[in-house]
C-alpha positions, 0 to 999 in steps of 0.5 A, a space after each residue: 620489259 628492260 632494266 637498268 643494273 649497275 655492277 658492283 665489284 664485278 657483280 651484276 646486281 639484279 632487281 627481280 629474281 629472274 628464270 631467264 636473263 639476257 644482259 648487253 652492255 652499253 657502249 656509250 656509257 659501261 657503267 650501264 647495261 640493257 637488261 632483258 628479262 623474261 618472267 618464265 614459269 612452268 604454270 600454267 602448262 604451255 603448248 608449243 602453239 603458245 610458246 614464242 621462241 626455240 629458246 623457250 621451248 628448250 626452257 620449259 623441255 628441260 625445267 618443267 615436269 610436262 615439258 617432255 610433251 612438247 617433243 612429239 616425235 621424240 627426237 630430242 628438239 621441242 616444238 619442230 616448228 621452231 626449233 626443226 627436227 633433230 633427224 
């Protein structure tokens, strides 16, 4: 999902509350920003097979009560298939 936002007095004005936000300023028009919004929620519970990126896995591990289960070998890295291993 992409949304265009404007900056007022140097503050990014979001149209909706979000959990994860990536912002990139347009080189052609510095007042226009490309925004990627990821709606991430702890419900429903996810498994590593349903998670698409390491960043998403880390978000679940750090923010959800069940997130520690994503680190099967307790090395601090969730979903080793996506994030690799810390060993």
